[in-house]
N, C-alpha and C positions, 0 to 999 in steps of 0.2 A: 217641430214645425209642421204646419198643415199642408205643405206643398212639397213637390219633388221636381226634378228636372223634366220629367215626362209631361208635366203640366204646361210646359213652355215650348215654343218652336225650337227646332233643332239648332238654329243659329243664335239663340238667345244666350247672353253671356252674364255670368255672375262674377262679381269682384268685390274687393275691399279697398279702402283708401286711407292714405296718411298724408302728412305734409312735412316738409323738410325741417323747419324750425321747431315744430312740435315734437319731433322724435329723435333727430340726428344727434344733437349735442353740438351747439354752435361754437364751443370753445376748442373744438378739435380740428385738426387738419388744415390750419391756416385760413379759416374763414374770417372775413372782415366784420367790423362792427355794423349793426343794423339799427334802424330807428326803433325797433322793438327793445333793444338793449337799453337805450336811453329812456324810452317811455317807461320801462319797468323800473329803472333806477330813480324815477321821479316819485316821491312819496304820494301814496293814495291812488296811483294808477292801476296797480296790479296787486292782487291778493298776496300778502306776505312779501311783496317786492320780488316774486319769483321770476326767473328768466329761463330761457332755453339753453343755458350754458351746458348742462349735461343732458337734460330731457330724458329720453329712454336709452341714451348711448347707442342708438341704432348705427352710428358711424362705425362702431367696433363690433356690433352684434348683428349686423345685417344678414349674415348667412343663416343664423338660427331663426331670425324673423321671417325671412323668405321661406324657410322650411315650414313655418306655421301657415303661411299663406297657401302653399302648395298642399299641405296635409289636409287643409279644410276643403279642398276640392274646388277652389276658386279658379276661374279662367283668366282673370285680369287683375293686375295689381296697379292701382292708380296712386302715383307718388308725385312729389314735386321736387324741383331743383331749387337750390338756394343761390340767388344772384350773388350774394356776398361771399358765398363759399367759392364760387367759380371766378368772380372778379371782385376781390376784396375792396377795391376803391370804387366799384361800380362801373368804372371805365378803365381802359388801359390794359396792362399785362394780366393775363389769366393766372390763376393759381393752379400749378400742375397737380397738387394733391387733391384739389377739388374735382378737377376733370377726371383724374384717375379713379376717384371714389365712384363717380357716376358711371364710369366705364365698367368697373367691377360689378356695380349694382345691376346694370342692364344685362351683362353676361350671366349673372347669377339668376336672374328671372328667366332668361331663355333656357338655361340649363335645367331649370325646374318645370319647363313647359308652360310658363306664365307669359301672358301678353303684357308688355310694358306700356302703360298709359301715362304719359308725362304731362304735368302742368309746369309751365316755366316759372310762374310766380304765385306764391301763396303767402304774400304779405310782408316778407322781410326785406324792406328796401335798404340798400347799403347807405350807411350814415353820410358819406361824402356827397351822395346825391340828395339826401334829405336836406343837407346844408344849403344846397342850391335851389331849394323849393320843392323837391320831390315831385309828387303828382300834380302840383300847382304849376309847374314849369313845363311848357310845351316841349322843351328839349328832351323830356323823359321818354317820349316815344322813340326818338332816335337812339338814346342810350339803351333802351330796352331792345331795340332792333339789333344793336351791336352785340348785346348779351346773347340774344337768340342765335346770331350767327356763330358765336363762339361755342355755346353748349351744344347746339344742334349739329354743328360741324363735326363734333366729336361723337355724339350718340344717336343722331337723327336717323342714321341708316338702319338701326335695329329696333326702332320703336314701332309698336302697333298703332298708337295714336298719340296726338299731342294737342294741347290747348294752351293758349298764351297765359291767361290770367284767371285764377279762381275767384269767383264771386265779386265782380266789379262793384256791387253795392257796398260791400264791406270795405273795399279799398278806398272808396270815395265818400259815400254818405255817412256810414257808421264812424268813419275815422276823421272826417273833416267837418261834418255838420253836428253829429251827436257827440263826438269827442271820446267815444268809448274805446277805440283802438288807436294805435300809433298812426299819425303823429299827435293825436289827441286835440285836434282843433275844433272850434265851434264858430265857423266863419262861412257865411253863405257864398261869398265870392270864391273862396278856396274850394268849396264844395262843387260849385258849378264847373270850375276849371278841372278839378280832379275827375269828375264824372265824364267830362268830354275827353280828357287826355288819357284816361284808362282805356277808353274805346279806341282812341287813336293809336295807342300802344298795341292793343289787340290787332288792329289792322296792319300795323307796321310789322309786327312779329309774324303774322300769318303770311304776308307777302314774302318776308325773308325765308320762311320755311318752304314756301312754294318754290322760291328761287333755288333752294338746295335740293329740289326734286322730291320733297316729302309729300306724303298723302295722308288721308284720314285725319284731317285737321278739324278741330271743333272749337266751340265756345262753351263755357260753363258759367251759368248764372244761378243765383239763389232766389228762392221764392218763399213768401209767407202769405197764407190765405188771409185776406182782410175781410172781416165781417163787421157790419155796423152794430154799435152797442145799443142803439135804440132806433125808433122809426122816424125820427125827425129828418126834415130835408137837409138841415145843416150837418147832421151826422152822416147821412148818406153821401153828401158832397165831400166831407172829410175822408170818408172811407175810399171814395173813388180817387182822391188825390194820393192817399197812401198807396193804393194799388198801382197807380201810374208811376210813382217814384220807385217803388220796390220791385214790382213785377213786370212792368212794361217798358221802362226807359231803355234798358240795355238790350232787351230783345228787339225793340223797335229800331234802335240804332243799327244793330248788326243785321237784322233781316229785312228792314224796310228802308234804311237810310234816312230815317226821320226820328224826331223826338216827340213824345206826346205833348199836346197843347197844355194839358193840365200841369205838366212839369215846367214847360217853358213859361207859363204864367208867373212862376216864382223865380225861375233861374235865368231867363233870357237876358235880363239886364246885367247879369254878372258873367255871362259866357265870354270866352275869349273872342277876339276879333276874327271875323271871317270863318267862324267855326263850320259854317255850312259847306265850305270848300273841302272839308275833310271827309264828308259823308260817303263818298264813293270808295275811298280806301277802307273806311270802317265797315262798310256793308258788302265787301267782296264775298263771294260764296264760301261757305264752310261745308264740310262733309257730314257733320253731325252737331247736335246740340245737347249739352248736359244740363240736367236740372237737379239742383240741391234743394231738398225739402225736408223740413222738420216739424212745422207748427203752424197754427193760425194765431191771429191777434184780433181782439175786439178794439174797434176804433171809435172815438167820439170826437165831436167838434170841440175846439178849445179857443179861448180868446187869444189875441195877439196877432202878429204878422203871419204871412204865409209860412208854412203850410196849414196852420190853424187846426191842428189835430193833436190828439193824445191817445195813448194806449190805456185800455181799461182792463182790469183783472177779469178773466173769464171763468165760467163755471165748470169746464171740462177737467177730467183728470190731467195732472201735469207731471212732467219729468222733473229730475233734480235741477234742471235749469229754470224751472218755473214756466216751461213752455207747455201749452195745451197740446194734448194728443188728438189729432184730427186727421185720420187717414184719408177722408174724402177730399181733403185739400190736394193731395198728391194726384188723385184722379182728375180733379179740376184742372190742374196746371198741365198735365200731359195732354188732355183734350184741348185746352185753350191754346197751348203753344202750337200744336199741329193745325188747329182750325184758323188761328189768327195770324201766325207768324211763320212757322217753319214748313208747313205743307207736308211733302213726302220725305223731308229730311229725317234721317234716323234720329231717334231720341234715346238718351240714356239717363237713368236715374243715377247721377254720379256721386251723390251723397244722400244717405238717409240713415237715421239711427237715433239713439237717445242716451242721455246721461242718467245713470241710476245709482242708488246707494249701495254699490257693490262692496261686499266684505268677504274675506276668505274665512271659511269655517271648515275645519278638518281637511284642509288642503283643496277645498272646492269653492267656487262662486256660483251660487244658484240664482241666476238673474232671470227669473221667469218673466218679469215685466218686460225685459228686452226681447225675449222670445215672442211674447204676445205683440209687442210693438212691430217687430219685423214682419211677423205673420200678417198682421192687419194691413200693413202698407204693401206687401207683396200681393195681397189679394186685390188691391186697387190697381196695381200694375197689370195683373191678369185681366181685370175688367176692361182696362183701356185697350189692351191688345185685342180682346174679343170684340170691341167696338171699332176696330180698324185703325187705331192709333199706332204709328210705326215705332213702338218701343222695342229696343234691341238689347237692353241690359239693365241690371240693377246692382249697384255697388253699396255696400254697407260702410258707413262711417262709425267706428274706425277700427282698424286692425287691433290696435292696443290703446290702453289708457295713455294719455300724453299731456303735454303742456297746453292747457286750454286758455291761452292768451291772457286776457285781463283777469281771469279767474284762477290763474296759476295751475296747481296740480290737484285741485280739490274735486273737480267734476270729471267723472269717468264715463267715457263713451265707448270704451274698447270691448271687442270680443275676447280680448286677452287682458287679464289683470296684470298690472305692473306695480311691484313694490318699489316705491321711489327711493327707499333707503338702500335696498340690496339690488334693485333692478331685475329681480327674478320675475319671469313671465309665468303666468298660470292661466291656461285657457279656461274660459267661463263656460257655464252650461249652454249659453247661446252659441258659442263657437262649436261645441260638440253637436248641438242640434242642427246647425247649419251644415256641418260636415256630413251628417247623416242624410239630410235632405238633398244635398248636392251629389251624393253618391248613390242615392236610392233611385231605382229605375221606375 
């Protein structure tokens, strides 16, 4: 790595991130069924119909995994809780084994000097709530608030930070409009309701945590740099629409209490009744904002109804996901968020990383491409800080190879290689390079 801690302010934090369903092993510890289990069981939805039943078996191996986080020199471990593990029916009686697991996990982080950064929801909705309409149903905000009370009533006193929902765009648009994630819908009415209700749930959970006396509460959104594929007016308009849907809708709701006109042009007719009355709860103050960034997309105009756009293959080098590597996009979003939405509110890069064709050779994984990727993006964080943007931390996705949702176990984002047959962990060259950078003065 071309950086060290001394290149950053004294209070700047480095971390790594994971999510519950992707690593824990959902068949353990009394966890309930989720809409991901049924989505994966439907032919054609997930590569090899793989699920998170075992995943990385973090449920049993969490101590060794936390040792890896600490040994790398990270300050923060960003993890998520599983709603269905804590409340198998989504409502009603909690699962003592689930609460005990997160209790142990938090204590383990603190014992290792790690700051626990919790995300309440990273995409695994309990199946009984999916049966009731899931994110299409306004009641989901209340159900989520109840879940927040239960899990944070148990662990909230020991957390460094908390955010309600990871990547609202994925929960709503990717899953209800594009159909790529559970519940796999392609329905504009469902999408409009899910986009609003996910923010209503964010506001409800934030209020619940404030009521418990918790502090350092934030929001985590994902971003893709949208570039026009050509110079036509139609393509520029399509790119602006893509940017408004992906990069502005959720920030605007949380930090302005409004939705972009470019999105309402397509969704307002499908929004729930009196949605405007919810904006005060949605836009209550938060203490920080997290940005997840990986790539850019080239956008072109396309025939058909709103939004009238299509993604076009771009010319830049790509990761194993087929995502273009574009570090300037991270700088763009850090600057844009502060300038247009968040002001002096601290910003964190809560996810950044890449999938690479990682293979073990002689007991090692030499992932030089990942080292270069992280270096290039950290350089853009440093640039933003030098320009006065209040960036306070950078977290790598992900600690270890894991269940990559609809792509199963094929795509590897980890700093630590996982053999999914033996579950053996092997730190990659990027892990060792980061450890050296974080311990170098």
